[in-house]
C-alpha angles and dihedrals in degrees: 000000000000119000134172094222154349121247116193115193108202134193112194113195131183093027126164102269093211091058090049089058097047105096097180093048092048092051092049094046094046089052088049090050090052090051092047091052091055096253127140112238112223101172142326139205130184130185131202118217126209125274088009145315133094135226121191146161133202109200111210129186085246095051126279153304118215139181137190117185136203103188092179088065099034087240136134130181111209134183120198108188117174134167129205134030099275099068123074111200091187089069089057090048094053092046094049093046088058095043093051092043090230114182096191134028141181122198139183121189117205127188108228124207097015103195101183094158094050113111121207133025114334108229119205093189130031114281116244113254 
C-alpha cells in the first residue's frame, strides 16, 4: 500500500510536570527529535499558557511535530506527522518519551494519503526536471 506519510498520534502519561511547563526546553527537544528522525527543520513556534501548559509546533520539510501539555496531569498530546521514506517518526517518539520521562504511552499510527490506485513511483518531493 502506497501512502504519502505516517502520522503517529501519541499520548504521553506520567510525564515530569516541570518539563511540561518548560517552553524553551520543549522547543529545543522537539527540534532535536526532528533532527534525530532524519527530518529537515523549517521553523518552530511554542507558546506558554497561563497559569501553565505549552503548545508548540516544529514545521519540518516532511510535515510537522506538535505538542500540547497539561502539566497538572502529567500529560502531553503529541502528533508526529512525516512524509517520505527517509524520516522515521518512531525515533522522535522514543526520544521524546525519554525527554518527558513518560511512564506510560498510547500510540496510533495512521497512513496518510493512501493512494492505492496510483500507478508508478510515489514521489514525496518534486522530481528534478
